[in-house]
C-alpha positions as CSV (number, residue, x, y, z in Angstrom):
1,M,32.5,15.5,-24.8
2,T,29.5,13.6,-26.1
3,V,27.0,12.5,-22.7
4,K,25.4,9.4,-23.5
5,I,21.8,8.5,-22.8
6,G,19.8,5.3,-22.3
7,L,16.5,5.0,-23.2
8,L,13.8,2.8,-21.7
9,G,10.9,2.1,-23.8
10,F,10.3,3.5,-27.7
11,G,6.9,4.0,-27.7
12,T,5.0,7.1,-28.8
13,V,6.6,9.7,-26.4
14,A,10.4,7.9,-26.1
15,S,10.7,8.9,-29.9
16,G,9.9,12.2,-29.5
17,V,12.8,12.9,-28.2
18,P,15.4,11.6,-31.0
19,F,13.0,14.0,-33.2
20,L,13.8,16.8,-30.6
21,L,17.3,16.4,-30.7
22,R,17.7,15.9,-34.1
23,E,15.2,18.8,-35.2
24,N,16.7,21.5,-32.8
25,A,20.4,20.5,-32.2
26,G,21.7,24.2,-32.3
27,K,19.6,25.5,-29.5
28,I,20.3,22.0,-27.3
29,K,23.7,21.8,-27.5
30,Q,23.9,25.2,-26.9
31,A,22.1,25.1,-23.9
32,A,23.0,21.9,-22.6
33,Q,27.3,23.2,-23.9
34,D,27.9,19.6,-24.9
35,D,26.2,17.1,-27.4
36,I,24.0,14.4,-26.2
37,E,23.8,10.8,-28.1
38,I,21.2,8.4,-27.9
39,A,23.5,5.3,-27.1
40,K,21.1,2.5,-26.3
41,V,17.4,2.1,-26.2
42,L,15.7,-0.7,-24.3
43,V,12.7,-2.6,-25.7
44,R,10.6,-5.4,-25.0
45,D,11.8,-8.4,-26.5
46,E,13.6,-9.2,-30.0
47,A,10.2,-9.2,-32.2
48,E,10.2,-5.8,-31.1
49,K,13.8,-5.2,-32.0
50,S,13.1,-6.4,-35.6
51,R,10.1,-4.6,-36.3
52,L,11.7,-1.2,-35.5
53,L,14.6,-1.9,-37.5
54,A,12.7,-2.6,-40.5
55,E,11.0,0.4,-39.7
56,G,14.2,2.5,-40.7
57,H,15.5,3.3,-37.2
58,V,19.1,2.9,-36.4
59,Y,19.3,3.0,-32.7
60,N,21.5,0.3,-30.8
61,F,18.3,-1.8,-29.6
62,V,18.9,-3.8,-26.5
63,T,16.7,-6.2,-24.8
64,D,18.5,-6.8,-21.4
65,I,18.7,-3.8,-19.2
66,D,22.0,-4.5,-17.6
67,E,23.0,-3.7,-21.5
68,I,22.4,0.0,-20.5
69,I,23.1,-0.3,-16.4
70,L,26.6,-1.5,-16.8
71,D,27.4,0.6,-19.6
72,E,29.4,2.8,-17.8
73,E,29.7,5.6,-20.5
74,I,26.1,5.9,-20.2
75,A,25.6,9.1,-18.1
76,I,21.5,9.3,-18.0
77,V,19.0,6.8,-18.0
78,V,15.5,7.7,-19.4
79,E,12.8,6.5,-18.5
80,L,9.4,6.4,-20.3
81,M,8.2,2.8,-20.3
82,G,4.9,4.0,-17.9
83,R,3.7,2.1,-15.2
84,I,5.1,0.5,-11.9
85,E,6.9,-2.4,-12.7
86,P,9.3,-3.0,-14.1
87,A,10.2,0.8,-14.1
88,K,10.4,1.2,-10.6
89,T,13.2,-1.9,-10.3
90,F,15.0,-0.2,-13.3
91,I,15.1,3.2,-12.1
92,T,16.4,1.5,-8.5
93,R,19.2,0.2,-10.2
94,A,20.1,3.2,-12.6
95,L,20.2,5.4,-9.5
96,Q,22.1,2.7,-7.9
97,A,24.7,2.7,-10.4
98,K,25.0,6.4,-10.0
99,K,23.3,6.9,-13.4
100,H,20.9,10.1,-13.6
101,V,17.3,9.3,-14.3
102,V,14.5,11.0,-16.4
103,T,10.9,9.8,-16.1
104,A,7.9,10.9,-17.0
105,N,6.3,8.4,-15.0
106,K,3.6,10.0,-12.8
107,D,2.2,6.9,-11.4
108,L,5.7,5.3,-10.0
109,L,6.4,8.8,-8.6
110,A,2.9,9.3,-6.5
111,V,3.2,5.9,-4.8
112,H,7.2,5.6,-4.6
113,G,8.7,8.8,-5.4
114,S,10.3,9.3,-1.7
115,E,11.5,5.9,-2.2
116,L,13.5,7.2,-5.1
117,R,14.3,10.4,-4.0
118,T,16.5,9.1,-1.2
119,I,18.4,6.6,-3.6
120,A,19.0,9.5,-5.8
121,K,20.4,11.5,-2.8
122,E,22.4,8.8,-1.5
123,N,23.8,8.1,-4.7
124,G,24.8,12.0,-5.6
125,V,22.6,11.6,-9.1
126,A,19.7,13.4,-10.4
127,L,16.1,12.5,-10.4
128,Y,14.0,14.6,-12.8
129,Y,10.4,14.6,-14.0
130,E,9.3,17.4,-15.1
131,A,7.2,15.5,-17.8
132,A,5.2,13.7,-15.0
133,V,2.6,16.7,-14.5
134,A,0.6,18.1,-17.2
135,G,2.9,16.9,-20.1
136,G,4.1,20.0,-22.1
137,I,3.0,22.2,-19.5
138,P,6.6,23.3,-17.9
139,I,5.1,23.6,-14.2
140,L,7.2,21.7,-11.5
141,R,10.2,24.0,-12.6
142,T,8.3,27.1,-12.6
143,L,7.0,26.4,-9.0
144,A,10.3,25.4,-8.0
145,N,12.0,28.4,-9.2
146,S,9.5,31.2,-10.2
147,F,7.8,30.6,-7.1
148,A,10.7,30.8,-5.0
149,S,9.9,33.9,-3.4
150,D,6.3,33.3,-3.3
151,K,4.0,31.6,-1.0
152,I,1.4,29.6,-2.5
153,T,-2.2,29.3,-1.2
154,R,-3.8,27.3,-3.2
155,I,-3.2,25.0,-6.7
156,M,-6.1,23.9,-8.7
157,G,-6.1,22.0,-11.9
158,V,-7.5,20.3,-15.1
159,L,-5.3,17.8,-14.9
160,N,-6.3,15.1,-17.2
161,G,-7.0,14.8,-21.1
162,T,-9.1,12.1,-21.4
163,S,-12.0,13.4,-18.8
164,N,-11.2,17.0,-19.8
165,F,-12.6,15.9,-23.4
166,M,-15.6,14.2,-22.3
167,M,-16.6,16.6,-20.0
168,T,-16.5,19.1,-22.9
169,K,-18.6,17.2,-25.0
170,M,-20.7,16.5,-22.3
171,V,-20.8,20.3,-21.3
172,D,-21.0,21.6,-25.3
173,E,-22.7,19.0,-27.1
174,G,-24.9,17.3,-24.4
175,W,-23.3,13.9,-24.7
176,T,-23.9,11.1,-22.4
177,Y,-20.9,9.8,-20.0
178,E,-21.1,6.7,-22.4
179,K,-21.1,8.3,-25.5
180,A,-18.2,10.7,-24.6
181,L,-16.1,7.6,-23.3
182,K,-16.8,5.7,-26.7
183,T,-15.7,8.2,-28.6
184,A,-12.4,9.1,-26.7
185,Q,-11.5,5.2,-26.7
186,E,-12.3,5.6,-30.2
187,L,-9.9,8.6,-30.9
188,G,-7.2,6.8,-28.4
189,Y,-7.3,9.2,-25.7
190,A,-8.9,7.0,-22.9
191,E,-7.4,3.0,-22.7
192,S,-9.7,0.0,-23.2
193,D,-10.0,0.2,-19.0
194,P,-10.4,4.2,-18.8
195,T,-10.7,3.6,-14.7
196,N,-7.5,5.6,-13.7
197,D,-8.6,8.7,-16.3
198,V,-12.2,9.0,-15.3
199,E,-12.5,8.1,-11.6
200,G,-9.8,10.9,-11.2
201,I,-7.0,8.5,-10.2
202,D,-4.4,10.0,-12.6
203,A,-5.1,13.7,-11.8
204,A,-4.3,12.2,-8.0
205,Y,-1.3,11.0,-8.6
206,K,-0.6,14.5,-10.2
207,A,-1.9,16.6,-7.3
208,V,0.8,14.6,-4.9
209,I,3.4,15.5,-6.9
210,L,2.2,19.0,-7.3
211,S,1.8,19.2,-3.3
212,Q,5.8,18.8,-3.0
213,F,6.6,21.2,-5.2
214,A,4.1,24.3,-4.4
215,F,3.8,23.4,-0.3
216,G,6.9,21.9,-0.1
217,M,4.8,18.3,1.4
218,T,5.2,14.9,0.2
219,I,1.2,13.5,0.9
220,D,0.8,10.0,0.2
221,F,-1.6,9.3,-2.6
222,E,-4.4,7.5,0.0
223,H,-4.8,11.4,1.5
224,V,-6.0,12.6,-2.1
225,R,-9.6,11.9,-1.8
226,H,-10.7,11.3,-5.9
227,K,-14.0,11.1,-7.3
228,G,-14.3,10.9,-10.6
229,I,-17.0,12.2,-13.7
230,S,-18.6,8.8,-14.4
231,G,-21.8,9.1,-12.3
232,I,-22.4,12.9,-13.3
233,T,-25.6,12.8,-15.6
234,P,-27.0,15.3,-18.5
235,E,-29.6,16.5,-15.5
236,D,-26.2,17.8,-13.4
237,V,-24.8,19.4,-16.9
238,A,-27.8,21.2,-17.7
239,V,-28.3,22.8,-14.5
240,A,-25.0,23.8,-13.9
241,Q,-25.7,25.9,-17.4
242,E,-28.5,27.5,-16.0
243,L,-27.2,28.4,-12.8
244,G,-23.7,29.8,-14.8
245,Y,-21.4,27.2,-14.1
246,V,-19.3,24.4,-16.3
247,I,-18.5,21.2,-14.3
248,K,-15.2,20.2,-15.0
249,L,-12.9,17.3,-13.2
250,V,-10.8,19.6,-11.2
251,G,-7.6,18.5,-8.6
252,D,-7.4,20.9,-5.8
253,I,-4.8,21.5,-3.2
254,Q,-4.9,24.3,-0.7
255,E,-3.4,25.5,2.6
256,T,-5.5,25.8,5.3
257,P,-4.3,27.0,9.1
258,S,-4.3,23.0,9.6
259,G,-2.5,22.0,7.0
260,I,-3.4,21.1,3.6
261,S,-6.1,19.4,1.8
262,A,-5.8,17.6,-1.7
263,E,-8.7,16.6,-3.7
264,V,-10.2,15.8,-7.3
265,S,-13.4,16.3,-8.0
266,P,-15.8,17.5,-10.8
267,T,-16.3,20.7,-10.0
268,F,-18.8,23.8,-10.7
269,L,-16.9,26.1,-11.9
270,P,-18.5,29.6,-12.6
271,K,-18.0,30.4,-16.7
272,A,-16.0,33.3,-16.0
273,H,-13.5,31.5,-14.4
274,P,-10.3,30.6,-16.6
275,L,-10.2,27.0,-15.8
276,A,-14.0,26.9,-16.8
277,S,-12.7,27.9,-20.8
278,V,-9.9,24.8,-20.7
279,N,-11.3,22.0,-23.3
280,G,-10.9,19.1,-25.2
281,V,-7.5,17.2,-24.3
282,M,-6.0,20.6,-22.8
283,N,-4.5,20.6,-19.3
284,A,-4.1,23.8,-17.2
285,V,-2.9,24.7,-13.6
286,F,-4.4,27.9,-11.8
287,V,-2.4,28.7,-8.9
288,E,-2.7,31.4,-6.2
289,S,-0.1,32.7,-4.2
290,I,0.4,36.0,-2.2
291,G,2.5,37.8,-4.2
292,I,1.7,37.1,-7.8
293,G,-1.9,36.7,-6.9
294,E,-3.6,34.8,-9.9
295,S,-1.7,32.9,-12.7
296,M,-2.3,30.3,-14.8
297,F,-0.3,27.9,-17.1
298,Y,-2.2,25.9,-20.2
299,G,-0.9,23.4,-22.4
300,P,-1.4,20.3,-24.0
301,G,-0.9,17.4,-21.0
302,A,0.0,14.8,-23.3
303,G,1.1,13.8,-26.4
304,Q,4.4,12.8,-28.0
305,K,6.1,16.2,-28.9
306,P,4.7,17.9,-25.9
307,T,5.8,15.5,-23.6
308,A,9.0,14.9,-25.1
309,A,9.7,18.6,-24.7
310,S,9.8,18.0,-21.3
311,V,11.6,15.0,-20.8
312,T,14.7,16.8,-23.2
313,A,14.6,20.0,-21.1
314,D,15.5,17.7,-18.1
315,I,18.2,15.8,-20.1
316,I,19.6,19.3,-20.8
317,R,19.4,20.5,-17.3
318,I,21.5,17.4,-16.5
319,V,23.9,17.7,-18.9
320,R,24.7,21.8,-18.2
321,R,24.7,20.7,-14.7
322,L,27.2,18.3,-15.2
323,K,29.2,20.5,-17.1
324,D,29.2,22.8,-14.4
325,N,29.6,20.5,-11.9
326,T,27.0,21.0,-9.9
327,I,24.9,17.5,-10.3
328,G,23.0,15.9,-7.2
329,K,20.7,18.9,-5.8
330,D,17.1,17.8,-5.4
331,F,14.7,19.1,-8.3
332,N,12.7,20.2,-5.9
333,E,14.3,21.6,-3.0
334,F,11.4,22.9,-0.9
335,S,10.6,20.6,1.9
336,R,8.4,21.0,5.3
337,P,7.1,18.3,7.4
338,L,4.2,17.4,6.2
339,Q,0.5,18.7,8.2
340,L,-2.9,17.5,6.7
341,A,-5.8,19.9,7.2
342,T,-8.5,19.2,9.5
343,A,-12.2,18.3,7.9
344,E,-13.5,21.7,9.7
345,D,-11.0,23.8,7.9
346,V,-11.5,22.3,4.6
347,R,-14.7,24.3,2.9
348,S,-16.4,24.8,-0.3
349,D,-19.9,25.8,-1.8
350,Y,-21.4,22.6,-3.1
351,Y,-23.9,21.2,-5.3
352,F,-27.1,18.7,-4.1
353,S,-29.2,16.9,-6.7
354,I,-32.0,15.5,-4.4
355,L,-34.5,13.2,-5.6
356,T,-38.2,12.6,-3.9
357,P,-41.4,11.2,-4.4
358,D,-43.3,13.7,-3.5
359,V,-42.4,17.7,-3.5
360,Q,-45.4,18.9,-1.0
361,G,-43.6,20.0,2.4
362,K,-40.4,18.5,1.6
363,M,-38.3,22.1,1.0
364,L,-39.3,22.7,4.5
365,R,-37.8,19.4,5.5
366,L,-34.7,19.9,3.7
367,A,-34.2,22.9,5.2
368,E,-34.8,21.8,8.4
369,I,-32.1,18.9,7.7
370,F,-29.2,21.3,6.4
371,N,-29.8,24.2,8.8
372,A,-29.6,21.3,11.5
373,Q,-25.8,21.7,10.4
374,A,-25.6,25.4,10.2
375,I,-25.6,25.5,6.7
376,S,-27.4,27.9,4.6
377,F,-28.6,28.0,0.8
378,K,-27.2,30.1,-1.7
379,Q,-29.9,28.6,-4.7
380,I,-32.6,26.5,-5.1
381,L,-34.3,24.9,-8.1
382,Q,-37.3,22.5,-8.9
383,R,-36.8,20.2,-11.8
384,P,-39.5,18.1,-13.0
385,T,-38.3,14.6,-13.9
386,D,-41.5,12.5,-14.0
387,E,-44.8,12.2,-12.6
388,K,-43.6,10.0,-9.8
389,E,-40.6,12.2,-8.6
390,A,-39.6,15.7,-8.3
391,R,-35.6,16.7,-8.5
392,L,-34.5,19.3,-5.7
393,V,-31.3,21.0,-6.6
394,I,-29.7,23.5,-4.1
395,V,-26.3,25.4,-4.2
396,T,-25.1,26.0,-0.5
397,H,-23.3,28.4,1.0
398,S,-19.2,27.9,2.3
399,M,-19.4,24.5,4.5
400,S,-16.8,21.9,5.6
401,K,-15.9,18.4,5.2
402,T,-17.5,17.8,8.7
403,Q,-20.5,19.6,7.9
404,L,-20.8,17.8,4.4
405,E,-20.2,14.3,6.2
406,H,-22.9,14.9,8.9
407,V,-25.6,16.5,6.6
408,T,-24.6,13.6,3.7
409,K,-25.5,11.0,6.4
410,Q,-28.4,12.3,7.4
411,L,-30.1,12.6,3.7
412,E,-28.8,9.0,3.2
413,E,-30.6,7.8,6.7
414,S,-33.8,9.6,5.4
415,Q,-36.9,8.0,4.3
416,E,-37.9,11.1,2.3
417,F,-34.9,11.7,-0.2
418,Q,-32.7,10.1,-2.5
419,V,-29.2,12.0,-2.9
420,S,-28.5,11.6,-7.0
421,N,-25.0,13.6,-6.7
422,I,-23.4,16.0,-4.6
423,F,-20.3,18.6,-6.2
424,K,-18.3,20.8,-5.0
425,V,-18.8,24.7,-6.2
426,L,-16.4,26.9,-6.9
427,G,-17.7,30.4,-5.2
428,D,-17.5,33.7,-7.1
């Protein structure tokens, strides 16, 4: 028996799927215990179809989604178009037509994942999406299966290759944010509109999905606080280096006594921390649990072959379950009611960069403001900027989000200080 699939899209990632099916055919057939055939490929229009045929591709390209949805021989639909629409409509129709679906669409899953999983369950079909988080790193199935006996307490991750490439250049070579972004765009890592990557939105989408697999709770995208790297200055990078830290854009999901907290933000990582050495476009997921302890999963977070490898692994799993007649199980079977952490339970050390026109007496005044919120200092630096003002740098001991909110408000209302930046600091 041959299992037929329909590809939606034939861009960079989608064209990697037939490469793997061809180059690793023997192992794939042994794992799937059936042949896998790409029956049809949906493309945008006749012009794209003509171009692909002229390039020598020999697939059955179609321009109407109905040619795949209504084809009873196609068992699996693989959506690799990206963006929310028309992908959501196409996936919904495929699931309702009782076709199994594989997708790498993190944006769609973060916003509409619950709805799509419900539709899949109602129709007894599979919805798999290993490639939606960290590309080629097999993290979702690892969390679902290998950590089944373990209790995860925290997940941190460098989850966006574009922003990590930029931060690597800013840290290692002293580039400005503007130069790093321009180079990332020239190399094709960043889009012409880089907002999702540089403002932490892409990583926040991935945090939503990770929360389901690690903690069994489905959080909404709106529950993930996110702050990007566009406000990081060379001064922040230099101070971090001086104090023994590296700045990374880190997704952080943790369980507290009151519930889970999810955040994406620039973070000062101690240079000895494993995530601090994740450079360039690479991704990593760092897991803390009561059984294994600390573990890290590292690899390419995007790219044709790494992402296609995760997509193809999902296809193989579906084909094998069809063979074993065990299809229809949820990709992730761990589920608990959502409990969000209170601000008082979410704690971290913090870095404050504060400008003041006159440093005399200001350190004492800052100490009074922080002491009023029961916040103590771990490190203090005075950095000259120019003759008109000074930069005061403070790294605090652990404080809650409530304390952070109160002290930030007091600083902003003060006529004596201008808050330049506030970043999380991962304690030693």
